[in-house]
C-alpha positions as CSV (number, residue, x, y, z in Angstrom):
1,M,53.5,95.0,102.1
2,N,53.6,91.5,101.7
3,K,55.9,89.2,99.1
4,I,54.5,88.9,96.1
5,E,54.0,92.9,95.7
6,R,57.5,93.7,97.2
7,L,58.2,91.2,93.9
8,A,55.7,93.6,92.1
9,T,58.3,96.0,92.8
10,L,61.2,95.0,92.7
11,N,60.4,93.5,89.4
12,R,58.5,97.2,88.2
13,I,62.1,98.7,88.9
14,R,64.1,96.5,87.6
15,K,61.8,97.1,84.1
16,L,61.1,100.4,84.0
17,S,65.1,101.2,84.7
18,R,65.9,99.3,82.1
19,L,63.8,100.5,79.9
20,M,65.4,104.3,80.3
21,D,69.0,103.1,80.0
22,T,69.6,100.0,78.8
23,A,66.7,98.5,76.6
24,I,68.3,99.5,72.5
25,G,71.2,98.3,71.8
26,I,72.4,99.7,69.2
27,P,73.4,97.8,65.9
28,G,77.3,96.4,65.5
29,T,78.3,96.9,68.7
30,K,77.9,95.6,72.0
31,F,76.5,99.6,73.7
32,R,73.7,99.8,74.8
33,I,71.2,102.7,75.6
34,G,67.7,103.4,76.8
35,L,64.0,106.2,76.5
36,D,66.3,108.2,78.2
37,P,69.2,109.6,76.3
38,I,66.3,110.0,73.4
39,I,63.8,111.8,75.8
40,G,66.9,113.8,76.9
41,L,67.1,115.2,72.8
42,V,64.0,117.3,73.3
43,P,65.1,120.4,74.9
44,G,64.7,122.0,78.7
45,A,61.5,119.7,79.2
46,G,63.3,116.1,77.6
47,D,65.5,116.4,81.5
48,L,62.6,117.2,83.7
49,V,60.9,114.3,82.9
50,D,64.4,112.0,82.3
51,T,64.7,113.4,86.2
52,A,60.7,112.4,87.4
53,F,60.7,109.1,85.7
54,S,64.3,108.7,87.0
55,A,62.8,110.1,91.0
56,Y,59.8,107.5,90.4
57,L,62.0,105.1,90.6
58,V,63.7,106.3,94.2
59,Y,60.4,106.4,95.2
60,L,59.6,103.5,94.9
61,A,63.0,101.8,95.8
62,T,62.5,103.5,99.6
63,Q,59.5,100.8,99.5
64,F,61.6,98.6,100.7
65,K,63.6,100.2,103.6
66,I,66.9,100.8,102.1
67,P,69.1,103.2,104.6
68,P,69.5,106.3,104.6
69,K,73.6,106.2,103.2
70,T,72.1,104.4,100.0
71,L,69.2,107.3,99.6
72,G,71.7,109.5,99.8
73,K,73.2,107.7,96.4
74,M,70.8,107.8,94.4
75,I,69.7,110.9,94.8
76,Y,73.0,112.0,93.4
77,N,73.1,110.0,90.6
78,I,69.4,111.0,89.8
79,G,71.1,115.0,90.8
80,L,74.1,114.4,89.0
81,E,72.6,113.3,86.1
82,A,70.2,116.2,85.9
83,V,73.0,118.9,86.2
84,V,75.2,117.1,83.3
85,G,72.5,116.2,80.8
86,S,71.1,119.1,80.7
87,V,74.0,120.1,78.6
88,P,72.4,120.2,75.6
89,L,74.8,117.4,73.6
90,V,77.0,116.4,75.8
91,G,74.6,116.6,78.9
92,D,72.7,113.5,75.7
93,I,76.6,111.6,75.6
94,F,76.4,111.6,79.2
95,D,73.2,110.8,80.0
96,A,74.0,107.6,77.7
97,F,76.4,106.1,80.0
98,Y,76.2,107.5,83.1
99,K,72.7,105.2,84.0
100,S,71.6,106.6,86.4
101,N,68.4,104.9,86.7
102,M,70.0,100.7,86.4
103,R,73.1,102.2,89.2
104,N,70.4,103.4,91.2
105,L,68.6,99.9,91.0
106,A,72.7,97.8,91.2
107,L,72.7,100.1,94.2
108,L,69.1,98.5,95.3
109,E,69.1,94.4,94.5
110,A,72.4,95.0,96.4
111,H,69.9,96.2,99.5
112,I,67.7,93.6,98.7
113,E,70.4,90.6,98.8
114,E,71.6,91.4,102.3
115,V,68.4,92.0,103.9
116,E,65.9,90.0,102.1
117,P,68.0,86.9,99.3
118,E,64.9,86.0,99.4
119,L,63.1,87.6,97.4
120,A,65.9,88.5,95.6
121,A,66.7,84.9,94.3
122,V,62.4,84.6,92.4
123,A,62.4,88.2,90.3
124,E,62.2,87.2,87.6
125,P,65.1,87.2,84.5
126,I,65.8,89.9,82.4
127,P,63.7,91.1,79.4
128,E,65.8,91.1,76.1
129,P,66.6,94.4,74.8
130,I,65.5,95.8,71.8
131,K,67.6,95.5,69.3
132,L,67.4,97.7,66.0
């Protein structure tokens, strides 16, 4: 994968992680949620869709040759959110606060900063959150 494709993939991961975890600002607070806890409200299928989407983001992240230890942490984040998220109501609240996709994005960005700082430097700016 060349540098342009790597940058496009990194920006795709950033946008989708933010969409799932922090896209919507809660009025009157600094707290933000994404589609993850909203989709998780659908009994059974919602948590399955969230987990599959998170796994797709980790798949994209593997294209950056992340070390096995970092990959393990990413899988742990998804697994924890999937298990706790499957508990009705409590799991949805956990999803809103834990934000596994943003945690995984931070792990990926730390790896990229270490091995390819020039790629991290030219990445897209953070988009503004959706405000209600």
